[in-house]
Kinemage of the C-alpha trace (Angstrom):
@kinemage 1
@onewidth
@group {chain A} dominant
@subgroup {mainchain}
@vectorlist {calphas} color= white
{ca glu a 1} P 0.757 3.056 11.549
{ca ala a 2} L 4.600 2.322 11.057
{ca ser a 3} L 3.692 1.290 7.069
{ca ile a 4} L 2.992 5.253 7.237
{ca asp a 5} L 5.258 6.694 9.344
{ca gly a 6} L 8.002 8.566 7.137
{ca asp a 7} L 10.350 5.645 8.569
{ca pro a 8} L 11.371 2.823 6.729
{ca gly a 9} L 12.746 1.543 9.757
{ca ser a 10} L 9.674 1.134 11.498
{ca his a 11} L 7.161 -1.096 9.827
{ca phe a 12} L 4.108 -3.217 9.794
{ca ala a 13} L 4.525 -6.763 10.586
{ca met a 14} L 2.382 -9.764 9.886
{ca ala a 15} L 2.257 -13.341 9.977
{ca gly a 16} L 2.906 -15.662 6.968
{ca pro a 17} L 3.949 -14.415 2.658
{ca asn a 18} L 0.732 -12.310 2.488
{ca gly a 19} L -2.878 -10.307 3.932
{ca phe a 20} L -3.515 -6.709 3.411
{ca val a 21} L -3.665 -3.112 5.287
{ca thr a 22} L -6.629 -1.162 5.464
{ca tyr a 23} L -5.645 3.117 5.690
{ca asp a 24} L -8.911 4.879 6.126
{ca phe a 25} L -8.089 9.338 5.400
{ca gly a 26} L -10.782 10.757 7.570
{ca lys a 27} L -12.669 12.123 4.427
{ca cys a 28} L -12.429 11.036 0.561
{ca val a 29} L -9.635 12.042 -1.399
{ca lys a 30} L -8.467 11.706 -5.021
{ca val a 31} L -5.999 9.121 -5.033
{ca val a 32} L -3.690 8.468 -7.950
{ca gln a 33} L -0.722 6.699 -7.226
{ca met a 34} L 1.012 4.663 -4.865
{ca met a 35} L 4.967 4.889 -4.027
{ca tyr a 36} L 6.283 1.759 -2.040
{ca ile a 37} L 9.510 2.300 0.477
{ca ser a 38} L 11.694 -1.218 0.923
{ca ser a 39} L 14.141 -1.220 3.507
{ca asp a 40} L 17.914 -1.101 2.533
{ca pro a 41} L 18.757 -3.426 2.120
{ca cys a 42} L 15.981 -5.317 0.768
{ca asp a 43} L 14.760 -8.177 3.169
{ca leu a 44} L 13.176 -11.511 2.699
{ca ala a 45} L 10.171 -10.445 4.589
{ca asp a 46} L 9.399 -7.222 2.539
{ca ala a 47} L 6.155 -6.790 0.729
{ca arg a 48} L 6.773 -7.222 -2.750
{ca glu a 49} L 4.036 -7.703 -4.601
{ca phe a 50} L 0.710 -5.846 -4.137
{ca arg a 51} L -3.007 -5.393 -5.098
{ca leu a 52} L -4.851 -1.515 -4.342
{ca glu a 53} L -8.430 -1.979 -3.622
{ca ala a 54} L -10.816 1.058 -2.929
{ca gly a 55} L -14.221 1.072 -0.621
{ca ala a 56} L -17.285 2.887 0.356
{ca ser a 57} L -16.399 1.215 4.060
{ca lys a 58} L -13.825 -0.591 6.019
{ca ala a 59} L -15.402 -3.288 5.321
{ca gly a 60} L -15.885 -2.103 1.681
{ca pro a 61} L -17.044 -3.826 -0.850
{ca trp a 62} L -13.678 -3.054 -2.289
{ca thr a 63} L -12.861 -2.679 -6.177
{ca ala a 64} L -9.486 -3.379 -7.633
{ca leu a 65} L -7.601 0.046 -8.907
{ca thr a 66} L -3.935 -1.593 -9.511
{ca gln a 67} L -1.800 -4.556 -9.287
{ca tyr a 68} L 2.099 -4.745 -9.721
{ca lys a 69} L 5.268 -5.777 -8.261
{ca ala a 70} L 8.403 -3.540 -6.792
{ca glu a 71} L 11.119 -4.515 -7.622
{ca cys a 72} L 13.514 -5.384 -4.587
{ca asn a 73} L 16.630 -3.174 -4.073
{ca ala a 74} L 15.320 -0.673 -5.296
{ca lys a 75} L 14.878 2.222 -2.773
{ca trp a 76} L 11.585 2.637 -4.059
{ca ser a 77} L 9.061 2.071 -6.774
{ca val a 78} L 5.995 3.452 -7.630
{ca ser a 79} L 2.799 1.724 -8.914
{ca pro a 80} L 0.934 2.889 -11.921
{ca thr a 81} L -1.167 5.633 -12.104
{ca phe a 82} L -4.676 5.255 -11.469
{ca leu a 83} L -7.650 7.679 -10.346
{ca lys a 84} L -9.958 7.211 -7.651
{ca glu a 85} L -12.252 8.914 -5.349
{ca thr a 86} L -12.418 7.629 -2.273
{ca arg a 87} L -11.838 7.376 1.519
{ca tyr a 88} L -10.704 3.861 2.171
{ca leu a 89} L -7.845 2.186 0.307
{ca lys a 90} L -6.976 -1.362 1.461
{ca leu a 91} L -3.404 -2.785 0.442
{ca asn a 92} L -3.544 -7.167 -0.337
{ca ile a 93} L 0.151 -7.639 0.239
{ca leu a 94} L -0.192 -10.993 -2.591
{ca ala a 95} L 3.408 -11.382 -2.079
{ca asn a 96} L 6.407 -11.100 0.015
{ca asn a 97} L 10.508 -12.059 -1.271
{ca gly a 98} L 10.595 -15.429 -0.459
{ca tyr a 99} L 10.071 -16.051 3.516
{ca ser a 100} L 7.016 -17.927 4.548
{ca gly a 101} L 8.318 -17.209 8.508
{ca gly a 102} L 6.428 -13.948 8.164
{ca thr a 103} L 6.027 -10.203 5.522
{ca arg a 104} L 7.012 -6.533 6.436
{ca leu a 105} L 5.250 -2.813 5.504
{ca pro a 106} L 8.397 -0.954 5.221
{ca glu a 107} L 6.491 2.169 4.332
{ca val a 108} L 4.284 3.525 1.921
{ca ser a 109} L 3.079 6.957 0.236
{ca phe a 110} L 0.198 7.359 -1.367
{ca phe a 111} L -0.226 10.327 -4.064
{ca gly a 112} L -3.035 12.479 -4.532
{ca ala a 113} L -4.681 14.680 -7.497
{ca asp a 114} L -5.115 18.310 -5.675
{ca glu a 115} L -8.649 18.525 -5.896
{ca arg a 116} L -11.768 17.245 -3.699
{ca cys a 117} L -13.722 14.490 -4.441
{ca thr a 118} L -16.739 14.958 -6.024
{ca gly a 119} L -20.005 16.469 -3.522
{ca ser a 120} L -17.330 16.638 -0.169
């Protein structure tokens, strides 16, 4: 997955100014924060507004965790802190920096508590 490969130069691209990416961690994890790394320099197609959701499966249902706006030309920005035990996260891209031809997601990282999920 290009959005979590450690290289902001390789990005996940989608048509239009919004869309979503679903992440499967393979097991239940405790997620507390997301970091978004923009391309350098920031591009009009870079994702800018996000809503992060947790789900019981890849199909949902989904529960909103946080919503935030990344700063363009900031090399990285961090979401508000939350705590959720989940295996699946859905990153809804609500807007980019104004480009109507498509959106790209350069890089995201997820951070968790150093604990196992309840029951896992």
